[in-house]
N, C-alpha and C positions, 0 to 999 in steps of 0.2 A: 538550585539544579547545579552542578556540580559538572565541569565541563567534560568530564568521560561520558556524564548520564545526558550528554546536548546530543541526544538522537533519536529519530521521528521515522516508526514504520509506516510506510503507505504500501496499500492494495494497489493496482494497476488498474485494472480494468474496472469503468465505473467511478475510480476517484480521481485519475489521471489522464484520463482518454475514456473516450463513447468505450460504453459497450455494445455487445450484439452479442444477441441469443445464440446466431450461427457463430459467433467465433471470433475474434480477430486475427485470422490465418495466411496475413499478407502484410509487408508492412504501409501498403496504399490504402489498408483500410482502417490502421493502426492513425486515430485523429484526435489531439488531444481538447478538452475540455477547457472553454475561455476562461483565462484568468489562472490553469493551474499550473504551466512553466514558470508563470512570473512567481508561482507561492511557494516553490522549488528553491525561484533563488532568492527571494526573500530570506527562507529558512535559513538557506545556507549565510545568509550574508550576516544572519543575525547569530551564525556559530552551530547552527546545526549540521546534522550529519544526517543524508536520508537516505535511505535503506528499503529498497522497492520489496514485497512478498507477495507472490501471487499462485494460485492454483491453473493451472495449464495444460489442462483435461485435453485439448485440442491435440497434444503431442501421442497421447497415450490412444485417443482415438483413430488416429491416423490421419487427423484431419492437417494438418504441417507438423514441420519438420523441426528438430532444437536449431537445425542450421538456420531455417525461416524463422523461429523465433527468439533466434540473434540477432538477425539482420532488423527485425522488429525493434529490439530494447537499441541496436545501435542508433536505428533513427529516433525514438524516444532519447537517451542520451544527447543525441544531437542537436535534437529540438530544444531542451533541458539547457545545454550548454549556450548555445544561437543566444538569451538569454541571461546567461550569467550564472548558473547555475552546474550545480554536479549532482548527479545521483552516486555514493559510495558504493554501494553496493544491491545485486538484484537476483533476490533468490524465488527458486519457482518450483514446484511441484508436476508433474508432468504426468501421472499417475490417474487413472479413472477412477472414482467412488469404491470400487468394488477391489482393487487391488488392495485396498488393505494395510496400504502404507504408514510410515510415519511423519511423511512431510506434509500429507494433504489437508488444508484447514479445513476443519477446527483441531486437528491436531499438533503438539508443541514443536514437530522437528524441525523447520524451515527458521524458527526462532529461535530456536537451541543454536545452530547454527549463528544466527547470528549472533548471540552470547556469547559465544567462545570464539569467532573471526573479531568480533570490535570489543572483547574483553568489560562488555558492559552489564550489567546485572538491566534484566526484563521488569525488574519492581518500578510502574510508575512510566514506564516508557509511554509515550502516547503514539498508540496505535491506531489510523487513521482509513478506515474501510466504508462499504455500503453493504455488506452483506452480513446477515447473520453470524455467517461461518468467523467473519472476524472480529464480529464484538464477541463470539464462544471463544477464541481464541487470544484477545487478548485480558480477559478477564482468566482463561486455564495460566498462563503466565506470571497472572497479576500485573500486567502493561494495562494502558489506562485508556480504556477505546473509547472512541473517538468515533461517529456518527456523522458523514454527510449523506445529502441527502441527493445526489447527484446518482446517476446509473442506477442500482436498486434499493437505494435508501430510503425513497417514501415506501416503498414495500417493507420494506425491514423494519421503518419507524411503526407503521401501521400493526408489525406482530409483537415487537414487543410489550413486555407485561409489567417492566421495571420502567424507574427513570432514571437508574444509576450510570446513563451512558451519556456523555456531552451529542448536544444534535447539531450542526452548522448547515446550511446551505451547503456548502462546497468546503472546496480544501481552501481556497482564496482565504473565507471566513474564517476557519480552522487555522489557518497557516496566519491571519492577525492575531486573533486572540492567544495562539501560543508563542507569538516573539510580545505580546505586550504585557504576557506574566515574567517575562526576564526583567522588567522593570520595577517588578513589585518586591 
């Protein structure tokens, strides 16, 4: 893996933090999953840059504002920094599904922005998610789909019709595997 390719894309809800059917609407509702923050720090220590890509239709549904989402993301980045990690970029889609935008996963708009902003090819970039939309997006752009069983991961695994997806119990175990690959 070339130095410029050492980028990993993470979904947010269900991968880094607990998810909610009612949306994460306040900084107080944002709670990290066990081991996820340390996993990000370990990936950083191994030389990976971390980018978060997330659908946040709660904005389009008027459940919270972009300003509140920024506060949630400040809490997340501060929590990651407190364990020695960093998030290089956060990209989100504020639209509801019916808006037909190009940025709502599984459409490629957000990852095209990541590609342009970071000057990387998306081919084989690890993309860690817990939903079908994450797997579909990774496949659409030629990234490497990785499913974690946190969040909606168990339900996603049950609905997959193939075995072309790497599956890990959580972000920490996915991070351990990705770091181990660097020594190969």
